[in-house]
C-alpha positions in Angstrom: 13.7 -20.7 18.2 15.7 -17.5 18.7 16.9 -15.6 15.7 19.3 -12.7 16.0 18.7 -10.3 13.1 22.3 -9.2 13.2 23.3 -12.7 12.1 21.0 -12.6 9.0 21.7 -11.4 5.5 19.4 -8.8 4.1 17.6 -11.5 2.1 17.2 -13.7 5.1 15.9 -10.9 7.2 13.5 -9.9 4.5 12.2 -13.4 3.9 11.6 -13.9 7.7 9.9 -10.5 8.1 7.5 -10.8 5.2 6.5 -14.3 6.3 5.8 -13.2 9.8 4.0 -9.8 9.2 0.9 -11.2 7.5 -1.4 -10.4 5.9 -0.3 -7.0 4.7 -2.3 -4.5 2.6 -1.0 -3.8 -0.9 -0.5 -0.3 -2.1 -0.6 -0.3 -5.9 1.2 3.1 -6.4 0.8 5.1 -9.5 3.1 7.9 -10.5 4.2 9.7 -13.6 7.6 10.7 -15.0 8.8 13.8 -16.7 7.8 12.4 -20.1 4.2 11.6 -19.1 4.8 7.9 -18.8 2.7 6.3 -16.0 4.5 3.9 -13.6 2.5 1.5 -11.5 4.1 -0.7 -8.8 2.9 -2.7 -5.8 4.3 -2.2 -2.2 3.2 -4.1 0.9 5.3 -2.2 3.4 2.5 0.2 3.6 0.1 1.5 6.3 -1.6 4.4 8.1 0.1 6.9 10.3 -2.6 9.4 11.4 -6.2 10.3 10.6 -6.2 14.2 11.0 -4.6 14.9 8.7 -4.9 11.5 7.0 -1.3 10.4 6.5 0.0 7.0 5.1 3.5 5.6 4.5 5.0 3.4 1.9 8.5 1.9 2.2 10.5 1.6 -1.1 13.6 -0.5 -1.3 16.4 0.0 -3.8 16.7 -2.1 -7.0 19.2 -5.0 -7.0 21.8 -2.8 -8.6 21.3 -0.1 -5.9 19.5 2.4 -8.1 16.3 4.0 -7.0 13.1 2.4 -8.1 11.0 4.3 -10.7 8.3 5.0 -8.2 10.7 6.8 -5.9 12.2 8.8 -8.7 8.8 10.0 -9.8 7.7 10.8 -6.3 10.8 12.9 -5.8 10.2 14.6 -9.1 6.5 15.5 -8.6 6.0 15.4 -4.8 3.0 13.2 -5.1 1.6 9.7 -5.8 -1.7 7.8 -5.7 -2.3 4.6 -3.7 -4.7 2.2 -5.4 -6.1 -0.6 -3.3 -5.7 -4.1 -4.8 -8.8 -6.3 -5.0 -9.5 -9.8 -6.4 -10.4 -8.3 -9.8 -7.0 -6.7 -10.4 -4.7 -9.1 -8.5 -3.1 -10.6 -11.6 -2.6 -7.2 -13.1 -1.0 -6.0 -9.9 1.4 -9.0 -10.2 2.4 -7.9 -13.7 3.2 -4.5 -12.3 5.7 -6.1 -9.9 8.0 -7.0 -12.8 11.2 -4.9 -12.9 10.6 -3.2 -16.2 13.2 -0.7 -17.6 12.6 2.9 -16.7 10.2 4.6 -19.1 8.0 1.6 -19.8 4.4 1.9 -18.6 3.3 -1.0 -16.4 -0.2 0.3 -16.6 -0.3 -0.2 -20.4 1.3 -3.7 -20.2 -1.0 -4.9 -17.4 -4.2 -3.4 -19.0 -4.9 -0.9 -16.3 -6.5 2.4 -17.0 -4.9 5.7 -15.7 -7.3 8.5 -15.2 -6.7 12.1 -14.2 -6.6 12.8 -10.5 -8.4 15.8 -9.0 -5.5 17.4 -7.1 -2.2 15.6 -7.6 -0.3 15.2 -10.9 0.0 11.4 -10.6 -3.0 9.6 -12.1 -5.2 7.1 -10.3 -6.2 3.7 -11.6 -9.8 3.3 -12.7 -10.0 -0.4 -12.0 -9.3 0.0 -8.3 -12.3 0.8 -6.1 -10.3 3.0 -3.8 -7.8 5.6 -4.8 -5.9 7.8 -2.4 -4.4 11.0 -3.9 -1.3 11.8 -1.8 1.1 14.7 -1.5 4.5 14.0 0.0 5.0 15.1 3.6 8.5 13.7 4.2 10.9 11.1 2.9 13.3 9.5 5.3 16.0 6.8 4.6 16.4 3.8 6.8 19.0 1.0 6.7 22.1 0.3 4.7 20.4 -0.2 1.2 18.6 2.1 2.1 14.8 1.9 2.2 13.0 5.2 1.5 10.0 5.6 3.7 7.6 8.0 2.0 5.0 9.8 4.2 2.1 11.1 2.2 -1.0 13.2 3.2 -4.2 12.0 1.6 -5.6 15.1 -0.1 -8.5 13.2 -1.8 -10.3 9.9 -1.3 -12.0 8.2 -4.2 -14.3 5.3 -3.1 -16.7 3.4 -5.4 -20.3 4.0 -4.3 -21.2 0.3 -4.1 -18.7 -0.4 -1.3 -19.3 2.7 0.8 -21.8 2.4 3.7 -22.3 4.3 6.9 -19.3 6.6 6.2 -16.9 3.6 5.8 -15.8 0.9 3.3 -17.7 -2.3 3.7 -14.9 -5.0 3.9 -17.3 -7.8 2.7 -17.9 -5.9 -0.5 -14.3 -4.8 -1.1 -12.8 -8.2 -1.8 -9.3 -6.9 -0.9 -6.1 -8.9 -1.5 -3.5 -9.3 1.3 0.2 -10.0 0.8 1.8 -13.0 2.6 5.3 -14.3 2.3 7.0 -15.4 -0.9 4.5 -15.8 -3.7 1.5 -16.2 -1.4 -1.5 -13.9 -1.2 -4.9 -14.1 0.4 -8.4 -12.9 -0.3 -10.0 -11.3 2.7 -13.3 -13.1 2.3 -13.8 -14.6 5.8 -14.8 -11.5 7.8 -16.0 -11.7 11.5 -17.0 -9.0 13.9 -16.0 -8.5 17.6 -17.5 -5.6 19.5 -15.0 -3.6 21.5 -16.4 -3.1 25.0 -16.2 0.1 27.0 -14.7 -0.1 30.4 -18.1 0.3 32.1 -19.5 -2.6 29.9 -16.5 -4.7 30.8 -17.0 -4.1 34.5 -20.7 -5.0 34.3 -20.2 -8.2 32.3 -17.4 -9.5 34.5 -18.6 -8.2 37.8 -15.6 -5.9 38.4 -15.5 -3.0 40.8 -13.4 0.1 40.8 
């Protein structure tokens, strides 16, 4: 089947894209507005950009009425945000935070999540998440007709729970992270396997290749 994206509506293109790009990590983004109200919202158009400095991106679409989402408004206001990684323990609370509540209502309070003070940025982090990434905005670019605002943030502080941190990295078997699929579908990353990446010299030796 061939599908020309130019022939698809925005909704059709979105539905196809999110069902094909799976699984996706979920950034539960916490920000704060000018009145001190904490906003928490999930985004799965999210990923890494570079490691030195550590930079990530999140892509934020507009609301149905074309207005900016609360997360974007707060990011533009303060120049920072926190990404909280979603695990099995807080999956249902994350889903509550996806509701389009009116501006000024705290999703954290409704979902039963606990905001705690960050070390560097103004936006709070979420206590129940085992990984928090304090981020300062590097750049915001707009893409598309809606448009989508792609926010690039430099991680200025990592917070990782001791029990999942081993050998200078996060142990994926202990994290129990949640992945986003298409529609209302999600997945638990609980079936982990390992494949060693060979060096070129190892590959030549195993497969009998010569230069």
